[in-house]
C-alpha angles and dihedrals in degrees: 000000000000119000113237093238103050105097095176093058090047092050091049093053096041098087091053091049091049091049091050090049091050091050090048091049091049091049091048090049091048092049090047092049091047090049092049090049091048092048091047091049091048091048091049091048093047095042088061090050091046090049091049092047091047090050091050091049091048093048091045091051091048090050092050091047090051092050090048092050092048090050091049092050091047092048091049094049099039102036117009100044094048091049091049091049091048091049091047092051091049091049089053091049094046089050087064101260098143093177090070113132124238119299110270119249098042093135095053116113097211138075092287089055089051089050092048092049092048092048091047090054089049090050092051092048091050091049091052090048092050091049090050091049091050090048092048090048091049092048091048092054103033139057111255095218100044103021088227123138113275133217094274092056090043091053092048094049093044091051090049093049093046090052091048091047090051091052095045099034091237124145124245127202130190119209115201129192119199117208115194115241093357091136091059091049092047093047092049098047097035 
């Protein structure tokens, strides 16, 4: 130990202290340089790994996006568009367009084909029903032999014209022709 008040002893020991401090500073600098080199090497090593991992993630995402887009296009072409065409054809038919062609997708061998075939059968049955209704309506209002309007149609049209004339203050006239023995002819020939 050096007493705090002995300057000569302090001066004698000072060069050794300075040498020890210089050695300590060099060692600290060397450790710091080694640490900086190790950190730089680790960062360089890991930056390559991070870049490779980022590239793999990016390529994987692009692959998944491509698969998703292909699935969307396939779904649209194979499922959504046929359903939309079938629905459009049914709307046309339900709107009373009897000349509508067959329901699209009849040749498909999947559930949509089954649906299209079932709806096509429904469309045909409805067309036959509408034709039968039109035929029944025609027969109810026309003479079978001549195809001319019968008394029921005459009564309906006369009632309609009388109602219209009453609303518009127009006049209505009925012209009748009497044919002798027409009832007998009509009864005999149907």
